C-alpha positions in Angstrom: 2.6 0.2 -17.0 1.8 0.2 -13.7 1.1 -3.5 -13.5 5.1 -3.7 -14.0 5.4 -1.5 -11.5 2.8 -3.2 -9.2 4.9 -6.1 -10.0 8.1 -5.0 -9.4 7.0 -3.6 -6.0 5.5 -6.8 -5.0 8.8 -8.6 -5.8 10.6 -6.2 -3.8 7.9 -6.7 -0.3 8.9 -10.0 -1.3 12.5 -10.6 -1.9 14.0 -7.7 0.0 11.7 -7.4 3.4 10.6 -10.7 3.5 6.7 -9.8 3.8 3.6 -10.4 1.7 1.7 -7.3 0.3 -1.8 -7.7 -0.6 -3.8 -5.0 -3.1 -6.3 -3.4 -1.2 -8.7 -0.3 -2.6 -8.0 3.0 -0.3 -4.8 3.7 1.8 -4.9 5.2 5.2 -5.1 9.1 5.7 -2.2 9.1 7.4 1.3 10.6 6.9 3.8 9.5 4.0 6.7 9.8 2.7 6.4 10.4 -0.9 8.9 10.3 -3.6 8.3 10.5 -7.3 10.2 9.3 -10.6 9.4 10.9 -14.5 9.3 8.4 -16.9 9.5 8.8 -20.6 7.5 5.6 -23.0 8.8 4.9 -25.9 6.1 6.6 -27.8 6.7 9.8 -26.0 4.1 10.0 -23.4 5.2 11.5 -20.1 4.0 10.3 -16.6 5.4 10.5 -13.3 5.0 7.9 -11.2 4.5 8.1 -7.0 5.6 5.9 -4.8 4.5 6.6 -1.1 4.7 4.5 2.0 3.6 5.0 6.0 6.8 5.7 8.1 6.8 1.6 9.2 6.9 0.7 5.6 10.3 2.9 5.1 11.7 2.4 8.9 11.5 -1.6 7.8 13.4 -0.5 4.6 16.3 1.4 6.8 16.1 -1.4 9.4 17.0 -3.6 6.8 19.5 -2.0 4.4 21.5 0.2 7.1 20.6 -1.8 10.4 18.7 1.0 12.0 16.2 0.5 15.1 15.2 4.0 14.5 16.3 6.3 11.5 15.7 10.0 11.5 13.2 11.9 9.3 16.5 12.7 6.8 17.4 9.0 6.5 13.9 8.2 6.1 14.0 10.6 3.1 16.9 8.9 1.4 15.1 5.6 1.9 12.0 6.8 0.3 14.2 8.5 -2.6 15.8 4.4 -2.9 12.8 2.7 -2.8 11.5 4.8 -5.3 14.5 4.3 -7.7 14.5 0.3 -6.5 11.0 -0.4 -7.5 10.8 1.7 -10.8 14.2 0.4 -12.0 12.8 -3.1 -11.6 10.0 -2.5 -13.1 11.7 -0.6 -16.0 14.0 -3.7 -16.9 10.1 -5.8 -16.8 8.5 -3.1 -18.6 11.9 -4.1 -21.5 10.6 -7.2 -22.6 7.1 -5.4 -23.2 5.1 -3.8 -25.8 5.9 -0.3 -24.2 9.7 0.4 -22.9 10.2 3.8 -21.1 12.9 5.4 -19.6 13.1 6.8 -15.7 14.4 9.9 -14.5 15.9 10.5 -11.1 14.0 10.3 -8.0 12.6 13.3 -6.2 11.2 14.0 -2.9 7.6 14.9 -2.9 7.2 15.2 1.0 6.0 13.9 4.1 2.4 14.4 3.6 -0.9 12.8 3.6 -1.4 11.4 0.0 -3.5 13.5 -1.8 -1.6 13.8 -4.9 -4.3 13.5 -8.5 -3.6 10.2 -10.5 -4.8 8.1 -13.1 -3.8 4.7 -11.3 -3.3 3.5 -8.1 -1.8 0.5 -6.3 -2.0 0.1 -2.8 -0.4 -2.7 -1.1 -0.6 -3.4 2.4 0.1 -5.9 4.8 -0.9 -5.9 8.7 1.3 -2.8 9.2 2.8 -1.1 6.2 1.4 0.3 3.1 2.5 1.0 -0.3 1.0 3.5 -2.8 1.9 3.8 -6.5 0.4 6.2 -8.2 0.9 7.0 -11.9 -0.3 10.5 -13.3 0.3 11.6 -17.2 1.9 15.0 -17.6 1.4 17.7 -19.7 3.4 17.6 -22.5 
């Protein structure tokens, strides 16, 4: 499942933001904007997918979508939710072509803090100034 989300995130970076992001092993311990979306796989398993990004990444999206050079915190929160929705929604479409399709919920805002959430799988994408974290945690039912 995380593979389809990784592909969707890389597509978002390339096609929406015009930036190439590479996989890295460790994320920076900096303030990140964190959102999540719960998903339910066709087999009934439930997961929470976290999308976290540094302010530089979120601001680049706000600049592109809203033409704002410097957005306020509320706008950056909204952009974090929009990024989560766009990436995970795109991943859902990719997953429909696989053996593991899933349904997604609405995005929720987790907070602005260093990323210290427990997860089962993680992918970290980075370029020189921006960083995007995708983490998946199975939910107890």
